[in-house]
C-alpha positions in Angstrom: 13.9 -28.5 -12.5 12.1 -27.6 -9.5 13.8 -25.8 -6.7 12.6 -27.4 -3.3 13.5 -25.6 0.0 14.2 -27.3 3.2 12.2 -24.8 5.4 8.8 -23.7 5.4 5.6 -25.7 5.7 3.3 -27.0 2.9 -0.2 -25.4 3.6 -3.7 -26.0 1.7 -3.5 -23.7 -1.4 -7.4 -23.4 -1.4 -6.8 -21.2 -4.8 -9.1 -23.1 -7.1 -12.2 -20.9 -6.7 -10.5 -17.7 -8.4 -7.5 -19.1 -10.1 -9.3 -19.8 -13.4 -11.5 -16.7 -13.1 -10.6 -13.6 -15.3 -9.7 -10.2 -13.9 -13.2 -8.1 -13.8 -13.5 -4.3 -13.2 -15.0 -3.7 -9.9 -18.1 -1.2 -10.1 -17.4 2.3 -8.7 -18.3 3.2 -5.2 -20.0 6.2 -4.7 -16.9 7.3 -2.2 -13.5 6.6 -1.9 -11.0 7.0 1.0 -7.7 7.6 0.1 -5.1 7.2 2.8 -2.0 9.5 2.7 0.0 6.7 4.5 0.0 3.7 2.1 3.6 2.8 2.0 6.7 2.3 4.3 8.4 5.6 4.9 7.0 9.2 5.2 3.3 9.7 5.1 2.3 12.3 2.3 0.9 15.7 3.0 -2.4 16.6 1.3 -2.4 18.7 -1.8 -6.2 19.3 -1.8 -8.6 20.5 0.7 -12.4 20.3 1.1 -14.4 21.7 -1.9 -11.8 21.1 -4.5 -12.7 19.0 -7.8 -10.1 16.3 -8.6 -9.5 14.2 -11.8 -8.6 10.5 -11.9 -4.6 10.3 -11.7 -4.3 13.7 -10.1 -1.6 14.0 -7.3 -3.5 14.3 -4.1 -0.7 14.0 -1.6 3.1 14.1 -1.6 6.0 14.8 0.4 9.6 15.9 -0.2 11.0 13.0 2.0 13.2 10.4 -0.5 11.5 7.2 1.1 7.9 8.0 0.3 5.5 7.7 -2.6 2.9 10.3 -3.9 -0.9 9.1 -3.9 -3.4 10.1 -6.5 -7.0 10.2 -6.9 -8.5 6.9 -8.4 -12.0 8.7 -9.2 -13.2 12.1 -10.5 -15.5 14.1 -8.2 -15.3 16.7 -5.1 -13.1 16.2 -1.8 -15.7 16.2 0.8 -13.5 15.8 3.6 -9.6 15.5 4.4 -9.6 14.0 8.0 -8.4 10.8 9.5 -10.3 7.7 8.6 -10.0 4.1 9.3 -7.1 2.2 8.1 -6.6 -1.3 7.5 -3.7 -1.7 10.2 -6.0 -0.5 13.0 -6.8 3.1 14.1 -7.5 6.1 11.9 -5.0 8.0 9.4 -5.2 11.1 7.6 -7.0 10.6 4.4 -8.9 12.3 1.2 -12.1 11.6 0.8 -13.9 12.0 -2.5 -17.4 11.9 -3.7 -17.2 10.4 -7.2 -19.2 11.7 -9.7 -19.3 8.7 -12.2 -17.5 10.6 -14.9 -14.2 9.3 -14.4 -12.5 12.2 -16.3 -8.7 11.8 -15.9 -5.5 14.3 -16.3 -3.3 13.8 -19.4 -0.5 11.7 -18.8 2.3 10.4 -21.4 4.9 8.0 -21.0 8.8 8.5 -21.0 9.9 10.3 -24.3 13.0 9.5 -26.1 15.7 7.1 -24.8 15.1 5.3 -21.3 17.4 6.4 -18.8 17.9 5.3 -15.3 17.0 9.0 -14.1 14.0 9.0 -16.4 12.8 5.6 -15.2 13.1 6.4 -11.4 11.4 9.7 -12.1 8.6 8.0 -13.8 8.2 5.3 -11.4 8.0 8.0 -8.3 5.6 10.1 -10.0 3.3 7.3 -10.8 3.5 6.5 -6.9 4.4 3.2 -7.6 5.1 0.6 -4.3 5.3 -2.9 -3.5 2.2 -4.5 -4.5 2.9 -7.7 -2.7 1.9 -6.1 0.6 5.1 -4.7 2.0 4.4 -1.4 0.0 8.1 -0.3 0.0 8.2 2.7 -2.4 9.4 1.2 -5.6 11.8 4.0 -7.1 13.8 3.8 -3.9 14.8 0.1 -4.4 15.6 1.1 -8.0 18.3 3.5 -6.6 21.0 1.4 -5.2 23.5 3.2 -3.1 27.1 3.8 -4.2 29.1 0.7 -3.6 26.1 -1.8 -4.1 25.7 -3.5 -7.5 23.2 -5.4 -8.8 23.8 -8.3 -11.0 20.3 -10.0 -10.6 16.8 -9.0 -10.7 14.0 -11.5 -9.5 10.4 -11.0 -10.2 8.2 -12.5 -7.4 5.6 -14.7 -9.1 5.2 -17.1 -6.2 2.2 -15.8 -4.8 2.4 -18.6 -1.8 -0.4 -17.3 0.3 -3.2 -19.5 0.4 -6.4 -18.4 -1.5 -5.0 -15.1 -3.1 -4.7 -15.5 -7.0 -4.5 -12.0 -8.4 -0.8 -12.3 -9.3 -1.4 -15.4 -11.1 -4.1 -13.9 -13.4 -2.0 -10.5 -13.8 0.9 -12.7 -15.0 -1.1 -14.5 -17.2 -3.3 -11.9 -19.0 -0.4 -9.4 -18.8 2.6 -11.7 -19.6 3.9 -9.3 -22.1 3.9 -6.2 -19.5 5.7 -8.4 -17.1 8.7 -9.0 -19.2 8.9 -5.5 -20.5 8.7 -4.2 -16.8 11.5 -6.8 -16.0 13.6 -5.5 -18.8 13.2 -1.8 -17.8 14.4 -2.8 -14.0 17.4 -4.8 -15.6 18.5 -1.8 -17.6 17.7 0.7 -14.8 19.9 -1.1 -12.1 22.5 -2.6 -15.0 21.8 -6.1 -13.9 22.8 -8.7 -16.1 20.6 -11.5 -15.3 16.8 -11.8 -14.8 14.6 -14.5 -13.0 11.0 -14.9 -12.7 10.3 -17.3 -9.9 6.7 -18.8 -10.3 5.6 -21.9 -8.1 4.6 -25.0 -9.8 0.9 -24.5 -8.9 0.7 -21.9 -11.9 1.6 -24.3 -14.7 0.0 -22.0 -17.1 1.9 -19.0 -16.5 4.9 -21.0 -16.1 4.6 -22.4 -19.8 3.2 -19.0 -21.2 6.1 -17.0 -19.8 8.8 -19.9 -20.7 7.6 -19.4 -24.3 7.7 -15.6 -24.3 11.3 -15.7 -23.0 12.6 -18.7 -25.1 16.0 -17.8 -26.7 16.7 -15.2 -24.4 20.1 -15.9 -22.7 19.7 -13.3 -19.7 16.1 -14.1 -18.7 15.1 -17.2 -17.2 11.8 -18.7 -15.7 12.7 -20.8 -12.3 10.3 -23.2 -11.3 9.7 -23.5 -7.6 8.1 -25.8 -5.1 4.6 -24.8 -3.9 5.7 -24.5 -0.2 5.0 -21.2 1.9 6.8 -18.7 2.5 8.6 -19.2 -0.7 7.7 -15.7 -1.8 9.4 -13.9 1.2 12.1 -11.8 -0.3 15.0 -13.4 1.4 13.8 -17.1 1.1 13.5 -16.2 -2.8 16.8 -15.3 -3.0 18.2 -18.2 -1.4 16.0 -20.6 -3.5 16.9 -18.7 -6.9 20.5 -17.6 -6.6 21.6 -19.9 -3.4 22.7 -16.7 -2.0 21.9 -16.1 1.6 21.0 -12.4 2.9 23.0 -11.6 6.2 21.3 -10.7 9.6 20.2 -7.2 9.2 21.0 -7.1 5.6 19.3 -6.0 2.4 19.0 -8.1 -1.0 21.4 -5.7 -2.7 24.2 -6.7 0.0 24.2 -10.1 -1.9 23.8 -8.2 -5.6 20.1 -8.8 -5.9 16.9 -7.0 -6.2 13.3 -8.5 -6.0 10.1 -6.9 -7.3 6.7 -8.3 -7.1 5.1 -9.5 -10.3 2.2 -6.6 -10.2 4.7 -4.1 -9.1 6.7 -5.1 -12.3 3.7 -4.7 -14.6 2.7 -1.5 -12.9 6.5 -0.3 -13.8 5.9 -1.0 -17.5 2.6 1.0 -17.5 4.3 3.8 -15.7 7.4 4.1 -18.0 5.6 3.6 -21.1 2.3 5.4 -20.4 2.9 7.5 -17.7 -0.1 5.7 -15.8 -0.2 6.5 -12.1 -1.0 3.8 -9.5 -4.9 4.7 -9.0 -6.1 0.9 -8.9 -4.8 -2.5 -8.4 -5.8 -6.3 -9.0 -6.7 -8.1 -5.7 -8.9 -11.2 -5.0 -12.1 -11.4 -3.0 -12.4 -14.7 -1.9 -12.8 -17.4 0.8 -15.6 -19.5 2.2 -17.4 -16.7 3.6 -18.5 -14.8 0.1 -20.9 -16.0 -2.3 -19.0 -15.5 -5.6 -15.4 -15.2 -5.3 -13.9 -13.0 -7.8 -10.4 -11.4 -9.0 -11.0 -7.5 -9.5 -9.3 -4.4 -10.7 -10.3 -2.1 -8.0 -10.0 1.7 -7.5 -7.6 2.7 -4.5 -9.8 3.8 -1.7 -12.8 1.5 -2.3 -14.3 0.1 0.9 -14.2 -3.5 1.2 -17.6 -3.3 2.0 -18.6 -2.4 -1.7 -16.4 -5.2 -2.8 -18.1 -7.8 -0.9 -21.5 -6.4 -2.0 -20.0 -6.7 -5.4 -19.4 -10.5 -5.1 -22.6 -11.3 -3.9 -22.4 -10.7 -0.1 -21.5 -12.9 2.6 -22.0 -16.6 2.6 -23.4 -17.3 6.0 -23.0 -15.5 9.1 -19.8 -13.3 8.8 -17.0 -14.6 11.1 -13.8 -12.8 10.0 -12.8 -10.6 7.5 -9.1 -10.3 6.4 -7.6 -7.6 4.2 -4.5 -9.6 2.7 -3.6 -13.2 2.9 -4.8 -15.3 5.5 -1.4 -15.8 6.8 -0.1 -12.1 6.9 -3.1 -10.3 6.4 -5.2 -8.0 8.9 -8.5 -9.0 10.5 -10.6 -6.0 10.2 -13.2 -4.4 12.5 -15.2 -2.4 9.9 -16.1 -2.8 6.4 -15.6 0.9 5.7 -11.7 0.3 5.6 -10.6 1.2 2.1 -8.4 -0.6 -0.1 -5.0 0.6 -0.2 -1.9 -0.1 -2.6 -0.6 -3.0 -0.9 -3.9 -4.6 -0.7 -3.5 -8.2 -2.3 -7.1 -9.6 -1.3 -10.0 -9.7 1.0 -10.5 -13.3 2.7 -13.8 -13.9 4.1 -14.7 -16.8 6.7 -18.1 -17.5 8.1 -18.4 -17.6 11.8 -18.7 -21.6 12.0 -15.1 -21.7 10.7 -13.6 -19.2 13.1 -11.9 -20.8 15.8 -12.2 -18.5 19.3 -10.0 -20.2 22.0 -7.8 -18.9 24.3 -4.2 -19.9 24.1 -2.5 -22.4 26.3 1.1 -22.6 27.7 3.9 -23.5 25.3 4.9 -27.2 26.0 8.1 -26.9 23.9 7.1 -29.2 20.9 9.4 -27.8 18.6 7.1 -27.3 15.6 7.4 -23.5 15.3 11.3 -24.1 15.2 10.9 -26.9 12.5 8.6 -24.4 10.3 10.4 -21.2 10.8 12.0 -20.2 7.5 14.6 -18.0 9.0 15.6 -20.5 11.9 14.4 -18.6 14.7 13.1 -20.2 18.1 9.8 -18.7 18.1 8.7 -20.6 21.3 11.5 -19.2 23.5 11.1 -15.8 21.9 7.4 -15.8 22.8 8.0 -16.6 26.3 10.7 -13.9 26.6 8.0 -10.9 25.2 5.6 -12.7 27.3 7.6 -11.8 30.5 8.5 -8.3 28.9 12.1 -9.2 28.4 12.6 -7.8 25.1 16.2 -7.5 25.4 16.6 -11.2 25.6 14.2 -11.3 22.4 16.4 -9.1 20.8 19.4 -11.3 21.5 17.5 -14.1 20.0 17.1 -12.3 16.9 13.5 -11.4 17.0 14.6 -8.6 14.3 15.0 -11.3 11.8 11.4 -12.4 11.9 9.5 -11.9 8.8 6.3 -12.4 10.3 5.0 -15.1 7.8 2.6 -16.5 10.5 3.9 -19.9 10.3 4.9 -20.1 13.7 1.4 -19.6 15.1 -0.2 -21.8 12.4 1.5 -24.9 13.4 1.4 -24.2 17.3 -1.0 -26.6 18.9 -1.3 -24.5 21.8 -2.6 -21.6 19.7 -0.1 -19.1 21.2 0.0 -15.8 19.6 3.5 -16.0 18.4 3.4 -13.3 15.4 1.9 -10.8 18.1 4.6 -11.4 20.4 7.1 -11.0 17.7 5.4 -7.6 16.3 5.3 -6.2 19.7 8.9 -7.1 20.4 10.2 -5.5 17.1 7.8 -2.3 17.7 9.5 -1.9 21.4 12.9 -2.2 19.8 12.6 -0.1 16.9 11.1 2.7 19.1 14.0 2.2 21.4 16.4 2.6 18.5 14.6 5.5 17.4 14.7 7.3 20.4 18.5 6.8 21.3 19.8 7.6 17.4 
C-alpha cells in the first residue's frame, strides 16, 4: 500500500540524470575550508592554529556545549589560517583553512568495543561529529538523548529525498543498504524503540525492493512506500504519513513517541559506532541543466563548490544560478569559493536563460499558497503582515510553524518572496524571545 498525503504538491522530479549513476570519489582540492559552525547549536572553538600539521580525522574544533558537534580535518596537511571565510548561508564565519598535502594520512580510530550500550553509542556519535545530513544539521547525539519522561516507541528513517534533482540518498541507500539497516538497529536499541520504519518514495523502486528483501521476516522493521509528493521528507509530515500521529504546534517528534533520522545520517551512525569513523566526508549530488556532467560524489568536507563543478566538466552555458542544497530549500551562492559543509546535500546549477529575474507583484488572494502549505498556514496573509512589519500579527498566524519548504513561493503566480518573509519574521521573533528570556 502506498501512503498518499492530502497536503503538498507534485513537483517535476528531474532526478533522471543522476539516479542511475554510482557514487564517485571527488578529487582532492588543494585547499579545504572547514567552518567551525556546521550545525544547529553552539559553534566550535578552534583546537588548532596556523602552522599546525593535521591528519585526516583529527579533531580541529569542539566546545563543551551539549547542543553542538565537533569538526574534524578532512585532509592531511598544514593549517594556513584560522579566520572568517565565506559560508553558504551568507556572510563569513570562523573557519580552519588547510592546505592539503595529498598524502591523506589519518589518525587511528576504532569502533565501540565490547557490548553496545546507549551511552557508548551516544559518545561515539558525538565524537564522530555527526549531524543530520538531510540539511537541518541538528547534532545527532542530542536526538539520541530523549529527556526524562519522553519515551520513543518508533524510529523512522527518512529515505524520501523529496527535493527535485537531488539523488545522493537514493544512491547511498542502494549502495549501502546493509549499513542503513545496521544504523537503524543501533538507533532503535539506543532509544529503546520497539518499531523501526524506513519511509521511501515510490520513485526509488530499486531501493524499496532491495531494502524490503533485507528486512523480510523481521517483525519490528518495516519499509513504508510513500507517494512521490513534496515535502514528504519534512519531519512532521513524515511522522503523519507513517504513523498517523500529529506533532503539536511548537512540539517535537518525541512528543508523539517518534524519532526521525535521515538515511545518510543513519549510515554514518553505523560507520561511527562500528569503525569509529568521524564525519570528514559526505555524499552529495552535483546536477542541474547548468553543469555538463552531473554526478553523485563522495566529497571531503570543506571542498570549495567550484572544485566540484570543475570535476563535473564545468558549466553548461552561461551560469545563472548556483544553489547549495535542493532547489526548494537551498541557498543561492554568491561565490564558488563557498565550501561544502556537513549538511550539503547537493549543488544545483542553472544556466542564465533558465533563471527568471522579475519583480514580484501584489497578492491577489488566489489561495494557491494556502492549498499547497503542508502545515496548513495562510502564507498570503502572513506575507502581507511581514511586508508591513506587523510581526506580532504574523506570530498570531503561526509563522513559527513554517517549515520553510518553499512551496508557497513556488506556486505563487505573483512571484512573491513568501519564504523570505517567513524567515525574516521567524528571525525577529526568535531574537525578541532570546532578549526577553
